[in-house]
C-alpha positions in Angstrom: 33.6 -67.0 -17.4 31.4 -66.3 -20.4 28.8 -64.5 -18.3 31.6 -62.5 -16.6 32.9 -61.3 -20.0 29.5 -60.3 -21.1 29.0 -58.3 -17.9 32.4 -56.7 -18.4 31.5 -55.8 -22.0 28.2 -54.3 -20.8 29.9 -52.2 -18.2 32.4 -51.0 -20.8 29.6 -50.1 -23.2 27.7 -48.3 -20.5 30.8 -46.4 -19.5 31.5 -45.4 -23.1 27.9 -44.2 -23.5 28.1 -42.1 -20.4 31.4 -40.6 -21.5 29.9 -39.8 -24.9 26.9 -38.1 -23.3 29.2 -36.0 -21.1 31.6 -35.0 -24.0 31.5 -31.3 -24.7 32.3 -30.4 -28.3 34.1 -27.2 -29.5 32.2 -25.6 -32.3 33.9 -23.8 -35.2 31.7 -21.4 -37.1 33.3 -20.7 -40.4 32.5 -17.0 -41.2 35.3 -16.0 -43.5 35.3 -14.9 -47.1 35.9 -17.1 -50.1 37.9 -14.4 -51.9 38.7 -10.8 -51.8 35.5 -10.0 -53.8 32.4 -8.7 -52.2 29.7 -11.4 -52.1 26.6 -10.5 -54.2 24.2 -11.0 -51.2 26.4 -8.7 -49.1 26.5 -6.1 -51.8 22.7 -6.2 -52.1 22.2 -5.9 -48.3 24.7 -3.1 -48.0 27.1 -4.9 -45.6 30.8 -5.7 -45.8 30.6 -9.5 -45.6 28.1 -12.2 -46.4 27.9 -13.7 -42.9 26.2 -10.5 -41.5 23.5 -10.4 -44.3 20.2 -10.3 -42.4 18.0 -13.3 -43.0 14.5 -12.5 -41.9 15.9 -9.6 -40.0 18.7 -11.3 -38.2 22.3 -11.6 -39.5 22.9 -15.1 -40.5 26.0 -15.6 -38.4 24.0 -14.5 -35.3 21.3 -17.0 -36.1 23.8 -19.8 -36.4 25.7 -18.8 -33.2 22.4 -18.7 -31.3 21.5 -22.3 -32.5 25.0 -23.6 -31.8 25.0 -22.0 -28.3 21.6 -23.6 -27.5 22.9 -27.1 -28.2 23.7 -28.7 -24.8 26.4 -30.9 -26.3 28.5 -27.9 -27.4 30.9 -26.1 -25.0 33.3 -23.5 -26.4 32.5 -21.7 -29.6 35.0 -20.2 -32.0 34.1 -18.0 -35.0 36.7 -18.1 -37.8 36.5 -14.7 -39.6 38.4 -12.2 -41.6 36.5 -9.2 -40.2 35.6 -10.0 -36.6 34.7 -6.5 -35.3 31.5 -6.3 -37.3 30.4 -9.7 -36.1 31.5 -9.1 -32.5 29.1 -6.2 -32.3 26.0 -8.3 -32.9 24.0 -8.8 -29.6 24.0 -12.6 -29.4 27.7 -12.7 -30.3 28.6 -9.9 -27.8 26.7 -11.8 -25.0 28.6 -15.0 -25.7 31.9 -13.2 -25.7 31.0 -11.5 -22.3 30.1 -15.0 -21.0 33.5 -16.2 -22.0 32.1 -18.9 -24.2 32.9 -17.4 -27.6 36.2 -16.3 -29.1 37.5 -15.4 -32.6 40.3 -16.9 -34.6 41.8 -15.5 -37.8 40.2 -16.5 -41.1 42.5 -17.4 -44.0 41.7 -17.2 -47.7 41.7 -21.0 -47.9 39.1 -23.2 -46.2 41.5 -25.7 -44.9 43.9 -23.1 -43.5 40.9 -21.5 -41.8 40.0 -24.8 -40.2 43.6 -25.2 -39.0 43.4 -21.6 -37.6 40.2 -22.3 -35.8 41.5 -25.6 -34.4 44.7 -24.1 -33.0 44.7 -24.6 -29.3 41.1 -25.8 -29.2 39.7 -28.8 -27.2 38.8 -31.7 -29.4 36.5 -33.0 -30.7 35.5 -30.3 -33.1 32.2 -29.6 -34.8 32.6 -27.5 -37.9 29.6 -25.6 -39.3 29.2 -22.5 -41.5 27.8 -19.1 -40.9 25.2 -19.6 -43.6 23.7 -22.7 -42.1 20.6 -20.8 -40.9 18.2 -23.8 -40.9 20.2 -26.2 -38.6 18.6 -26.4 -35.1 20.2 -27.3 -31.8 18.6 -30.7 -32.2 20.3 -31.1 -35.5 23.7 -30.4 -34.1 23.0 -32.7 -31.2 22.0 -35.5 -33.6 25.2 -35.1 -35.6 27.4 -35.1 -32.5 25.7 -38.1 -31.0 26.0 -40.1 -34.2 29.7 -39.1 -34.6 30.5 -40.2 -31.0 28.5 -43.5 -31.4 30.4 -44.3 -34.6 33.7 -43.4 -32.9 34.5 -41.3 -35.9 37.9 -39.8 -36.4 36.3 -37.4 -38.9 32.8 -37.2 -40.4 30.5 -35.3 -42.7 26.8 -34.7 -42.3 24.6 -35.8 -45.2 20.8 -35.6 -45.9 18.9 -37.9 -48.2 17.7 -36.4 -51.5 14.0 -37.2 -50.8 14.2 -35.5 -47.4 15.9 -32.4 -48.9 13.2 -32.2 -51.6 10.5 -32.7 -49.0 12.0 -29.7 -47.1 11.8 -27.6 -50.2 11.7 -28.7 -53.9 14.2 -26.0 -55.0 16.3 -25.6 -51.9 19.1 -27.8 -53.2 19.6 -28.7 -56.8 22.7 -30.9 -56.8 23.2 -34.2 -55.1 25.9 -36.9 -54.7 24.5 -40.1 -56.2 25.5 -43.4 -54.7 24.0 -46.9 -55.1 22.1 -46.4 -51.8 20.5 -43.2 -52.9 21.2 -39.5 -53.5 22.6 -37.3 -50.7 23.4 -33.7 -50.1 26.1 -32.2 -47.9 24.9 -30.4 -44.8 28.0 -28.3 -44.2 28.5 -30.1 -40.9 31.9 -31.7 -40.2 33.5 -33.6 -37.4 37.2 -33.7 -36.4 37.6 -36.1 -33.5 41.2 -35.4 -32.6 44.3 -33.5 -33.5 45.5 -36.5 -35.4 42.3 -36.5 -37.5 42.8 -32.8 -38.4 44.7 -33.9 -41.6 41.3 -35.0 -43.0 40.5 -31.3 -43.6 42.9 -31.5 -46.5 40.0 -33.1 -48.4 38.5 -29.6 -48.6 41.6 -27.7 -49.7 40.2 -27.2 -53.2 37.1 -25.6 -51.7 34.7 -28.6 -51.6 31.7 -28.3 -54.0 32.6 -31.7 -55.5 29.5 -31.9 -57.6 30.4 -28.7 -59.5 34.1 -29.5 -59.7 34.8 -33.2 -60.4 38.6 -32.6 -60.6 38.5 -31.9 -56.9 37.2 -35.5 -56.3 40.2 -36.8 -58.1 42.5 -34.7 -56.0 40.8 -35.6 -52.7 39.6 -39.2 -53.3 41.4 -40.5 -56.4 40.4 -41.3 -59.9 38.7 -44.7 -59.3 36.5 -43.1 -56.7 35.5 -40.4 -59.1 34.4 -43.1 -61.6 32.4 -44.9 -58.9 30.9 -41.5 -57.8 29.9 -40.6 -61.4 28.5 -44.0 -62.1 26.8 -44.3 -58.7 28.3 -47.7 -58.5 29.3 -47.6 -54.8 27.8 -46.8 -51.5 28.7 -43.7 -49.5 30.2 -46.0 -46.9 32.5 -47.6 -49.4 33.8 -44.2 -50.6 34.4 -43.0 -47.0 36.1 -46.3 -46.3 38.5 -45.7 -49.2 39.3 -42.2 -48.0 39.7 -43.5 -44.5 42.5 -45.8 -45.7 44.2 -42.8 -47.5 44.2 -40.6 -44.4 44.7 -43.3 -41.8 41.7 -42.3 -39.8 38.1 -43.5 -39.5 36.0 -41.2 -41.8 32.3 -41.6 -41.5 29.3 -40.5 -43.5 26.6 -39.4 -41.0 23.1 -39.4 -42.3 20.9 -36.8 -40.7 17.1 -37.0 -40.3 16.0 -33.6 -41.5 16.5 -32.4 -45.1 16.4 -28.7 -44.1 19.9 -29.1 -42.8 21.2 -29.4 -46.4 19.8 -26.0 -47.4 22.2 -23.1 -46.7 22.3 -19.5 -48.0 24.5 -19.6 -51.1 22.7 -17.3 -53.4 19.5 -15.3 -53.9 17.5 -18.5 -54.6 18.5 -20.2 -51.4 18.2 -16.9 -49.5 14.6 -16.7 -50.6 14.0 -20.4 -49.7 15.6 -20.0 -46.3 13.5 -16.9 -45.4 10.3 -18.8 -46.6 11.1 -21.7 -44.3 12.0 -19.5 -41.4 8.7 -17.6 -41.7 6.9 -20.9 -41.6 8.9 -22.1 -38.5 8.5 -18.8 -36.7 4.8 -18.4 -37.5 5.1 -15.4 -39.8 2.9 -15.3 -42.9 4.7 -16.0 -46.2 4.2 -13.5 -49.0 
């Protein structure tokens, strides 16, 4: 009987593994505007919105869409945007639209409402990334998806270790979440496993950026977790466990292997860092 149960468990584990490998994820690329004001990078580049600012000659949203589309674990792609026409005209985007793989949904002037808009009618699970995540590769998305599925996460956030981010570039990211198991940076990769788990997006209603705005931690996670966060007295797993209880779903921190994934294009400094790294990757000489 004992051997039979072990065999049954092994067959179930194998079945779950195969199902996880076959699961196709819907990707949401967040390409909206944070406010009605023109982003400084967009103004400098002479374009109407940040997501089409060229990074090493290619609009950043086009770069991201190309990497997302190349990930074999991703099926449908949705771009959440306020001004889709300018984005839709980009060659890679236009080709994906023609293929029937990419569609647009309406961006809202709140991150959470934009996620809800992108998720409306979509097949779960969802991978959420941002249009300025120019350094994430298809392998990076695949790693994140695989780890989320293996953990049976209801929702998840991708994180990179401080030492890996610094190794990628010493000034690429300056702020880190400190836990007793090390410092980590957000990779702007999120996972929503089901429609039920969509409520976890409420964590981001204040706009995220918890390092800059501690009051948002209180609102999202509670006062005691802010204290633990500030003192570095708890692990990331413990914090996520507490939030899991609050939302009634399994929220998982997913540690990614490459520190580059935590560097996105937020300002002129990170724009310059990103171009430098892309030149190195693509074999172009750095100035």
